[in-house]
C-alpha positions in Angstrom: -4.2 5.2 -6.2 -6.5 2.2 -6.2 -6.3 -0.8 -3.8 -7.4 -4.3 -4.8 -7.4 -7.0 -2.1 -6.2 -10.3 -3.6 -6.2 -12.3 -0.4 -7.7 -11.6 3.1 -7.3 -14.8 5.0 -4.6 -15.6 7.6 -2.5 -18.7 7.5 -4.5 -20.8 5.1 -6.9 -20.0 2.2 -10.6 -20.7 2.5 -13.3 -21.1 -0.1 -14.0 -17.4 -0.2 -10.6 -15.9 0.9 -7.1 -16.4 -0.4 -4.0 -15.8 1.7 -2.4 -12.3 2.0 -1.8 -10.0 -1.0 -2.8 -6.5 -1.7 -2.3 -4.6 -5.0 -1.8 -0.9 -5.3 -2.6 0.3 -8.8 -1.1 3.6 -10.1 -3.0 4.1 -13.3 -1.3 7.5 -14.0 1.9 5.7 -14.6 0.6 2.3 -15.7 2.2 0.6 -12.7 1.1 -2.1 -10.2 2.7 -2.5 -6.8 2.1 -5.6 -4.8 2.2 -6.0 -1.0 2.8 -9.6 0.1 2.3 -12.5 -2.2 0.7 -15.6 -0.6 0.1 -18.8 -2.5 -2.3 -18.4 -5.4 -1.8 -14.7 -5.8 -1.2 -15.0 -9.6 -4.5 -16.8 -9.9 -6.2 -13.9 -8.0 -4.6 -11.4 -10.3 -6.0 -13.3 -13.3 -9.5 -13.1 -11.8 -9.2 -9.4 -11.3 -9.0 -6.4 -13.6 -5.3 -6.0 -12.9 -2.7 -6.4 -15.6 0.3 -8.5 -14.6 2.4 -6.8 -17.3 2.2 -3.6 -15.2 3.8 -5.2 -12.1 6.9 -3.3 -11.2 7.4 -3.5 -7.4 6.7 -6.1 -4.7 6.9 -5.4 -1.0 7.1 -8.3 1.4 6.4 -7.8 5.1 7.9 -11.0 6.4 8.9 -14.5 5.4 6.0 -16.6 6.7 4.7 -18.9 4.0 1.2 -17.3 3.7 2.9 -14.1 2.6 5.6 -15.4 0.2 4.6 -18.9 -1.1 3.0 -17.3 -4.2 6.1 -15.2 -5.1 8.1 -17.8 -7.1 5.2 -18.8 -9.2 4.2 -15.3 -10.0 7.7 -14.3 -11.0 8.1 -17.4 -13.2 4.8 -16.6 -14.9 5.8 -13.0 -15.5 8.8 -14.3 -17.4 6.8 -16.7 -19.5 3.8 -14.5 -20.4 3.7 -11.4 -18.3 5.9 -9.1 -20.5 7.2 -7.2 -17.5 10.2 -5.0 -18.0 11.8 -5.3 -14.5 10.6 -6.1 -11.0 12.1 -4.7 -7.8 11.4 -6.7 -4.7 11.7 -5.3 -1.1 11.7 -7.3 2.0 13.6 -8.6 5.1 16.9 -10.3 5.2 16.7 -13.8 3.9 14.3 -13.0 1.0 17.0 -13.0 -1.6 18.4 -16.3 -0.4 14.9 -17.8 -0.5 14.3 -16.8 -4.1 17.8 -17.9 -5.2 17.3 -21.3 -3.7 13.8 -21.7 -5.2 15.1 -20.6 -8.6 18.1 -23.0 -8.4 16.2 -26.1 -7.4 13.3 -25.5 -9.8 15.7 -24.6 -12.6 13.8 -21.4 -13.2 15.6 -18.7 -15.2 14.1 -15.2 -15.4 14.0 -13.5 -18.8 13.8 -10.0 -17.2 15.9 -8.3 -14.5 14.9 -8.9 -10.8 16.5 -6.8 -8.0 15.9 -7.8 -4.4 16.4 -5.0 -1.8 16.9 -5.9 1.8 15.0 -3.3 3.8 15.8 -1.4 7.0 13.6 1.1 8.8 13.4 4.3 6.9 12.9 5.4 3.3 13.4 2.5 0.9 12.3 4.0 -2.4 11.7 7.6 -3.7 11.0 9.1 -7.1 9.4 12.3 -8.4 5.9 11.2 -7.2 6.2 8.8 -4.3 8.2 8.0 -1.1 8.0 4.5 0.3 9.2 3.9 3.8 9.1 0.9 6.2 9.2 0.3 9.9 9.5 -2.7 12.2 6.4 -4.3 13.5 6.1 -6.8 16.4 5.7 -10.4 15.2 7.3 -13.8 15.9 9.9 -13.2 13.2 11.2 -9.9 11.7 8.3 -8.1 10.1 8.0 -4.7 8.4 5.0 -2.5 7.7 5.1 -0.2 4.7 4.0 3.4 4.1 3.5 4.9 0.6 3.3 8.7 0.4 2.4 10.6 -2.7 4.2 14.0 -2.9 2.0 17.1 -2.8 1.4 18.7 -6.2 0.7 22.3 -7.2 -2.9 22.9 -8.1 -4.3 23.4 -11.6 -2.7 26.3 -13.4 -5.1 29.0 -14.6 -4.1 29.7 -18.2 -6.9 32.2 -18.8 -5.8 34.3 -15.8 -2.2 34.2 -17.0 -3.3 35.5 -20.4 -5.4 38.2 -18.8 -2.3 39.4 -17.0 -0.5 39.4 -20.4 2.1 37.0 -19.3 3.9 35.7 -22.4 3.5 32.0 -23.0 6.6 29.8 -23.1 9.0 28.3 -20.5 7.7 30.8 -18.0 4.4 29.0 -17.9 6.2 25.9 -16.7 7.8 27.8 -13.8 4.5 29.3 -12.8 2.7 26.0 -13.0 5.3 24.7 -10.4 4.3 27.6 -8.1 7.6 29.4 -8.6 8.0 33.2 -8.4 9.1 34.7 -11.7 10.4 38.1 -12.8 9.1 39.0 -16.2 11.0 41.1 -18.8 8.9 44.1 -18.0 9.9 43.9 -14.4 6.7 42.5 -12.9 7.1 39.8 -10.3 4.5 37.1 -10.5 3.9 34.5 -7.8 3.0 31.3 -9.6 1.1 30.0 -6.5 -1.5 32.8 -7.0 -2.2 31.4 -10.5 -2.7 27.9 -9.3 -5.7 26.2 -7.7 -5.7 24.5 -4.4 -2.7 22.3 -3.7 -3.3 18.6 -4.4 -2.3 17.0 -1.1 -0.5 13.7 -1.6 -2.3 10.6 -0.6 -0.9 8.4 2.2 -1.3 4.6 2.4 -0.1 2.3 5.2 0.1 -1.5 5.3 0.7 -3.2 8.6 0.6 -7.0 8.9 1.6 -9.3 10.7 1.8 -7.7 14.1 0.4 -7.3 17.6 -0.4 -3.7 18.6 2.8 -1.7 18.5 4.1 1.9 18.3 5.8 1.0 15.0 2.4 0.5 13.3 1.1 3.8 14.7 4.1 5.7 13.4 3.8 4.2 9.9 0.1 5.0 9.8 0.3 8.6 11.0 -2.3 10.7 9.3 -2.8 8.1 6.5 -5.7 8.4 4.2 -6.1 4.6 4.5 -4.6 2.1 6.8 -4.7 -1.6 6.0 -4.2 -3.5 9.2 -4.4 -7.1 10.2 -7.3 -8.2 12.5 -6.6 -12.0 12.8 -8.6 -12.4 16.1 -11.7 -11.2 17.8 -11.2 -9.2 21.1 -12.5 -12.3 23.0 -9.4 -14.2 21.7 -6.9 -11.5 22.8 -4.9 -14.1 24.8 -4.3 -16.0 21.6 -3.4 -12.9 19.8 -0.7 -12.0 22.3 0.7 -15.5 22.3 1.0 -15.5 18.5 1.8 -11.8 18.2 -1.2 -11.0 16.0 -3.8 -8.3 16.3 -7.4 -8.4 17.4 -10.0 -6.2 15.7 -9.8 -3.8 18.7 -6.0 -3.5 18.3 -6.4 -2.6 14.6 -8.9 0.1 15.6 -6.7 1.4 18.4 -3.9 1.7 15.9 -6.1 3.7 13.5 -7.4 5.9 16.3 -3.9 6.6 17.7 -2.5 7.4 14.2 -5.4 9.7 13.2 -6.1 7.9 10.0 -9.0 8.7 7.7 -10.1 5.1 6.9 -9.2 1.7 8.4 -9.6 -1.5 6.4 -9.1 -4.7 8.3 -7.8 -7.9 6.7 -5.9 -11.2 7.5 -8.8 -12.9 9.3 -8.6 -16.2 11.0 -10.7 -18.9 9.3 -12.3 -19.7 12.7 -14.8 -16.9 12.4 -17.0 -18.5 9.7 -20.8 -18.0 9.5 -22.5 -20.2 12.1 -19.7 -20.1 14.6 -20.0 -18.5 18.0 -18.1 -15.5 16.8 -18.4 -14.3 13.2 -16.5 -11.7 11.2 -19.4 -9.3 11.6 -18.6 -9.3 15.3 -15.0 -8.3 14.6 -16.3 -5.3 12.5 -18.7 -4.3 15.3 -15.8 -4.4 17.9 -13.6 -2.3 15.7 -16.2 0.3 14.9 -16.9 0.8 18.6 -13.4 2.3 18.8 -12.9 3.6 15.3 -16.2 4.1 13.4 -14.6 4.6 10.0 -13.7 0.9 9.7 -14.3 -1.4 6.8 -13.7 -5.2 6.4 -11.8 -6.3 3.4 -12.9 -9.2 1.1 -11.2 -10.8 -1.8 -11.4 -8.6 -5.0 -12.7 -5.6 -3.0 -11.5 -2.4 -4.7 -10.9 0.8 -2.8 -10.0 4.2 -4.4 -7.9 6.3 -2.1 -9.6 9.8 -2.1 -7.5 12.9 -2.5 -7.6 15.7 0.1 -7.5 19.2 -1.1 -6.0 22.2 0.7 -8.2 25.3 0.7 -6.6 28.3 -1.0 -5.8 31.0 1.5 
């Protein structure tokens, strides 16, 4: 599970930061999932190591322009040159109507299937490996945060130990690899978990923007390996943050602390904190680390590999 930041500015792009988009790369299944799609996202993908042909799911937090204005262009390009098989899009009510209107008035016809899912709090997608859920945040319009959970996997199967125990190879090995208990033909009962290494704990990723501090974000981020959270304003500008229902750097840190996450990565920065101004982005990082030391500040094209936690064998 590898994160690539494609846009880390709020509201408008700057020379060094595009507007919101984050890619989650799943190399084991050659898939790319996108979270938000601000204007110019397809250009950012072209400048990265990501493959647009692997794009399969897009998750939209809310319908403000700096999070969706890149969506139509990206989808159109996928049809012309992306070679995608199908794209599922998840987001709030109104997203499907927005895409239908843009398609109708621009006379854009997609050469591949697109399915828009209107989300509600709870699980919105599940397969053999992942569960994706969403929850309401607190913004000026309806906004959702997302949580991706990788399911736990049985540890590595010790084939040599199985051979030493004279367990016949065949379908029984598959059962033991899954940690199941199997009765052999000679009557022996074998606990598959004893032949497997430490359980591979599923990784957890949370994405919360745009929002002021709220319980919904804390719940989504609970025990996450990494939380990506907006930090539009510095603590000094908290009044502005409350008025606009955005977060300060300290609110992002408080969310990470309350949720017990392993790593906080802040994004969605106001362009007002440029070098040379009274408050710079380094000040936002300092404020957040005073509350939650394991805080990083995202930049465009920054790549972060989500580490795997391992359970010690008892």
